N, C-alpha and C positions, 0 to 999 in steps of 0.2 A: 425631542424625537423618542420613539418607543425604545425600551431597553431590549438588549439582545435576548434576555430571558424569554421574550415572547416567542422565540423560535421553539422553545420547549413545548409550546401549546400545539404545535403541529406534529404531534407524535403519531406515526402511522400504526402504532400498536406496541406491544411490549417487545423491545429489541432483544435479540439473543444475548445472553450474558457474555461480557467481554472477558476472554481468557487472558491471564497474564502473558506478556511477551515471551517469557521463558517457556511457558507451557505450549504456546503456539509453535515455537522452534522445536521443542521436544517431540511433539506429535509429527511435525514435518520430517525430522530426522528418522523417527521410527518408521514412518511410511516409506521413506526412501530406502532404509535398510531392508525392509520387507520386499520392496520392488527389486532390489539388487539380488536378494536371495532367490526370488522367483526366476529372474533372468538367468542366474548362474545355474539353477536347477534345470531350466529348459536347455541351456547350452550343453550340460552334461548328458541329458537324455538324447540330444541330437548326436553326440559323439558315439554313444552306445548304439544308436540306431544304425549308423553307417558301418559299425563293426570295429570295436576296439579289440586288440589282441587279448586272448583269454589270460595270458600271463600277467598283463597289466592289471586286469580286473581282479585277479586272484591274489595279487600282491607279489607275484614272482617276477622274473625277468632280471635277475642279477642285481637286485638292490635298487633298481630304477624306481623313481617316484613318479606318480601321475601329477603333473603340474597343472595348476588352474589355467583356464583359457586366458590368453593375453587380453589386456584391456584394450578397448577401441582406441585408435590413434586420436590424438588431440585435434580439436576443431571439427569433430563429427557430431556434435550435439544436435539433436533434432528439436530445435526450438519450436514452441507453439507460437504461431504468427497470425492466428485468427481468433478473435474474441468469440467464445462460445455463447450461444443464446441462453444457456442456463447459468452463466456466471452471475452470482448474486449482487449485481451492481446496485440494485435499488433496495436491497435488504436493509431495513432500519433507516432508510432515507425518508425525509419529510414528504408527505403527500399533499397535492398531487405532483408526481414527478413527470417532467416533460423531456422529450428528446429533441434538442435544438438542432438547427442546421449547422451550427458551429459552436464551439465552446465560448464562454464569456471570459475574455482576456482580463477584464477588470477584477475577476476573482482569483487571478494569479499575478498580482502586481509585483514587479521587480524594478531594479534600477538599470536594467540592461536586457539584451535578448538572451533568454535562457533556453529557448526551445527552437533550435535550428536543425536542419537536416531532415531526412526522410524517416518514415516509420512504416511498419507493416500493416497495422490495423489500430483502430481506436473505437471507444464507445463513450458517450457523454450523456449524463442526465443532469437536469437542473431543476431548481425549485425557486419560486418567487412567492413570498408571503404578502399578506395585505398590509403589513407594517414596514415595508421596504426591506425586509430581511431577505437574503438570498443564499442559496447553497448550490454546490456543484460537485459532481464526482466525474472523474475522467480517468479511464483505463487506457494506457498506451502500450502497444506491443511493438518491439523493435525486431530487427533481423537477428540480433544476437545480444548477449549480455554486455558486451563492450559498448555497444551503441547506447544501451540504457544507462550504463555507468557514466558515459560521457555526458548524457543529457542531464543527469542528476548533478554531476560535477559543475555543469554550466549554471544550474539553478543556484547552487551554493555560491559560485563566484559572482553571480549577478546581485546577490544580497550582500555579499562581503564588500562590494564596491559602493554601496549606498553611503552617503555622507553621514557622519556621526550625529550632526545636528539636524538632519533631515533635509527635505526639499521644500522650498518655499511654495506656498499655494498661490503666489502672485503678489504684485505690489499692493500694499495696503490691505491684504487679506487678513493679516494677523494670525495665520495658521501655517503649519508646516506638516508635511507628510513624513513620518518617522518609521523606520524599519528596525526589526529586532528578530534574532533567531530564538527558537524555543527548544529546550532539551526535550527529546521525545524518543520513545522506543516502541515501535509499532509491531514488533515481532517479525519483521521482514529482514532481509539480508542487510539493507541499509534503510535508515530513517532520517528524515529532515523535516523541520517545520519552521515557519517564520510568520511574522505579523506585519501588517501595515496599519498605522493609526494616524489620526489627525490630532496634532498637538496645538492647542490654542495658546495665546499669549499668557494667559493666567495659569498655564500648566495642565489644564484639563485635557484628558485624552478621550477621543470619541471615534465613531465610525471605524470599528475594528474589522479588518479582513484577516482571517486566520487560514493558513494553508499548511497542509501536511502531505508529505510524499513518502511512500514506501516503495522500495525496489527489491524485487526478487527475480533473479535470472534476467530475462530480457523484457520484463514488464515494469512499468511505473503505475502506481495507484496514487492519483492526486485528488485530494478532497479539500474543499474550501468552503468558508461561510462568511457572510457579511452581516453586520447589524449596526445599530445606531450607537450603542454604548461602547466604552473602551476602558482601559486601565488594567492593572495587573490581575485583579480578581476576576475580571471578565475573561481575560486571556486564559487563566487557569480553568475556569468553568467551561469555556468553549473547547479547550484541549481535551478535557475529560469527557465532555459530551460527544465530540466527534469520534474519539476512540471507542466509546461504548457503542455508539450506533453503527460503527463500521466494522463490528466484530466479524460478521460473515464474510465480506469481501477480503478483509485482511487475512483471515484464516485460509482463504482460498488462493492466496497469492503463491502458495507452494506449488500450484499447478504449473507455474512458469519457471520453476527451478531447473537446473541442469539435470537433476534426477528428480523428476516431478513426483508429487504425492498422488495418492488416490483418495478422493473425498468419498467417505462412506459413513453411515451411521455407526456410532460406537455405543458400547454398553454403558449403562448409567453409572456403573462403578468406575469407569475410566474418565468420567467427566469431572471437571473442576467444579466445586460448589459455587452456586450462584452468589454473587456479592449481595450484601444487604441493600435494600432499596434506599436511594438517596432522596430525601424529601425535597420537593421543588419549592422555590421561593415564591 
């Protein structure tokens, strides 16, 4: 069967350079701080507009200090619960991308139910190549961050319960489905990745399904890919490939944080240098 590397042939164009996870978080933090300063400044302007005693504004008033406005009570976060049409879900995704009637559950294989309960909105795109390779991106928005956290925790638990020696492919099949977690940092508040592969009697691994999940705020970004090849080297290559191609949607996940960022173009001096091109096999 064709090797997973054939997926690289379906390149929709030069993908945006993948920023390091620390750089993604730094930009998100900076944008959130800027948003907080803007909100604080607007609040102060409103206080002045309705009339603050002159003694307070001039520093007088018997040594009294002007205290900052109290923080909003907990539980009042205005979560984004609708997927915006301009969210870059297909940026860097293999073409042609299709919008299916429902997600392909075979591209998120687990040993138990990991996605139960309701959600606010979702968006799914899929790709099917001529060599049986497949890919999927799935953005899920929940009512709040606790629901998103619970869903990701359920995914972790469903992989943790997989038998160490795998699941038999059936009597006399000579194969077993094996699962393994993969260390990953997607630059989101939480990151998780795992694989499902077919292990043959002779130890050969094939038919890799690779899944990665990033959570920020009330959103989960789930990306997965399937191909004929397997093994540790293929897993490492697929992990790097998906992180590179998903640079735009991963950087946009800060839109769903408790203190969301504002996506805007930045000066070239503020951009991380593009990594050197990696030659394809």
